[in-house]
N, C-alpha and C positions, 0 to 999 in steps of 0.2 A: 812668894808661889814655887811649887816646883813644876818641872815637866810636867810631869804628873796630871797636876794639877789644872796644869793648861790643856794638855792633852783632851783630862774630861772633860773639859768647857766647852775645847771645840769641837769637842765630839755631841757635847747634849746643844752648840750653836746649830748644828749642820740635822740634828733628828727635830730639832722644834719649832727654827724657824718659819718653814713658809707651810707650818699644821697647824689650824686654828686655838691653842694654843699656849703660849706665848712665849717665845724666845727668849728674850729678854727677864721675863718670873722667871720662868728654870733656871737661866743663869745665876742668876741673887736670890735663887737657896740652895743652887747646887752648890754655891761659891758659900754659903751660911754650914752647908752638910760638913763642908771640905777641913773647915776652920779657918774660912778667906777675913783678913779684915777686912772691910770698905775701905780701902787705902784711894787716892787718888789712880797712881798705875791700876790696881784692876779695874776698878767702872772703867776707863777708858780703856781695859782690855777686852770688858763686855760689849766695847758700842764695835769697836777697833775687826774685830772677827768676826765681824759682821761679813768682811768683805770676804772672807772664801765659802762663803754661804752666796752671795752678788755671783762670785765665780762663777758657782755650779749652771744661773742661771746664764749666763753668759757665754756656758760650753754647748748648751742640750741649746739657745732658743739660737746661736748666732743670727741665723739667716732672718728671725724677725729683727733684729735692733739695723737690719740694709734696709729695712720697709723703712720709706721719710712719713706713709700715712701715722701710721703704729707708733713711730718718735715722736711727731708732735700731739699725738691722744695723753703719750708717755706724760708730756712733759706740762702739757695741760692740768696731769693731770698730779704734776708734781708739786703747783702751786705753792697749795693751802700747806700743805705738810712742811712743804719748805720757806712758807713763811712765820708759822707756830714754831718751826723746828728753829731757826734761826733765834725768834724775838726773847722765845724760853728758856735757851742754851742753857743758861747756868741754874736757872726755877732746876731743869728739870734732874739738871748732873749732879743737882747742890741737896734738893729732897727727892727728887723719886726713883733715880737708879741709889739700889740698895736698902730700901725702904721695904724692907720686909711684910712691913703690915697692910704697905701700901700694894701688895704687888696676888697678896693672903685675901684679901677682901674683895678685887680684880676678880682675883680666877673663879674667885664662890659664883658674886651675881652675876660677872660672865658664863660660866656656868649654866646660870637659869636660864637667863637669855638665850643665849642658843638650843635649851632644849626646848625649851616657848616657843621658838622662831622657825624651825622644823618641824611642832605638829603645823602650826599656822601655815608655815608657806606653802602656795602650790605653783612651780617651776610653768610657765607657760608654755604651746606646745605650739610645732609651726615656724620657729623664728632662728636667726642669725647663728648659727654658732662660731662668725666669724670677730674675731679684734677688731677687726680694720672698722666694720660698722658701730661701735659701740659710737656716740654721738661726744662735739665736744664737750655739750653740757653736763652730759652723763660720764662724760672722764673729769670732770673737775667735782660734779659733785661724788665721785669713788673718794677722789685725794680729801677731799671734804673725812668722811667718815675715816679713813689713815692718820690723820692729824690728830683724830681721837687716844689713836692709837701710842702720845707720847706719855703718857702712862702707865708702867708696865706694871702688867700682867693682864692687857686690855685684847692682844695679837694685835699687831703691822698688818698679817695676813687672815687675819678672823674678821676685822672693822672692814677692811675691804672688798673680801667677800658680800660678808650678809648687805654691803652699798649694795651691792649691783646686783644680788637677788631681789633686794629689794624693789631697785628700778626696772628688773621684770629679764634679767639678765640670764642667761645658761651659762646653770651648776660651771662646767670645762673651761664658757670663755671666759668669765668670770675668775676665775681658779689662776687660770694663763695669766690673763690680763695684768694679776696679784705679785706674780715671779715677774714679770716683764716690770713690773712697776716702784719692786725692790732696787733693779740698779741706781735706778738715781739719787733715790730715799735712801739706802742704804753708803751707796757712796758721801751723797751729802754729810750724812750725821755724821759714819767712817774719817771722812774728810775733816770734818772741819775740826773737828777732834783732835788729828793730829797734826793740823798745821800748830793749833794750841799747846798743846803738849808734848810734839814730840823732842824737842832739844832735850829736854829733862829728864828721857829712856834709857838707861846703862846697856850696855851690852848683854847681859844674861836677860831683860826684856826686852828686848827683840826678836833677840831667841824665842823668850815666850812665848811672843804675838804671832812668829812664823810660824810652832807647834799650830797653835789656837786655831793659823788662817788653812796649813796645810789637814788640819782633821776637821774643818768644821767645810771644807771644799769636797772633803771624798764623800761624807756620809752624808749632806745637803742632794748630795745625785740620788743618792737611793732615793733620800727622801720624797724628791722631787715625784719619781719614778711612782714608789710607794702612793701618794695620794690619787692622784693620776688614775693608779688601778683602784682606790677605794672608794671614789666618786662615783662609782661604775656600776657596784655593786648596794652601795650606803647613804645616807647620807650622813649631817655632823655632831647627832647624841651622843651617839659612844664618847665625842671629846666632850660634850656638855660634860656628864655625868665625871668623868676621870679626870676635867678643872672639877667640879662641884670633892670630887674622894681626895684631889691632891691639898684642895684651902683647907680642911676639914685635918686631914696628916700632919699638914705645917703650922696650923693654928697651936692645935692638944698637944704638938710634941718641942715645937722650940714655942710659940707668942703664949703658951697659956700660961 
């Protein structure tokens, strides 16, 4: 992997992490296009640079992380993902991360589901848009939805947002909650990988990780602001169409 590759993958992470199109899926497919082999370092790189994206959330939502009520809701929501992620870490990294077929099918089926969901979903009126009002029960259920995204291509943000909308939350509320929930989730995933593999990283590889981190951080700030503006004018159908088109392109150009 070159510095250019690291920057490109960092930019891709920043763009896609908070959109319902799967950042992990895009990183795996981008690595394929860049001609990178799925080494243990590349798999770690794709996990660890998520720290750049969550740093953008901490910067933009710093006040929320000083709110004890919100922190408790995030802790409850993280429980299912934490258990699933820890229990299936080896399976995820061995069989899911780097698996182009899994990504393509997840993107395709997820895109169809997203379109159907948006046609059927009616957002309730006159409900609170305050994150603090999300119940502990709903926080836990949102966490269950997030745990589905251990499969590359599903989209962590997409799963949590759909889960929240099904529970009757306002779109802006669940999207911002999804942003915040990304912090403990990706801190845990990245931290676990660093603990298990950091001693095997060379100085050059650490430099690549830093390049990916900072490019992901800067681009993610723009991506978050874009999504918040986008949802005021549109729904997620364009993202569903994008997922399907991207899956078909990769299916016929890489896997077929």
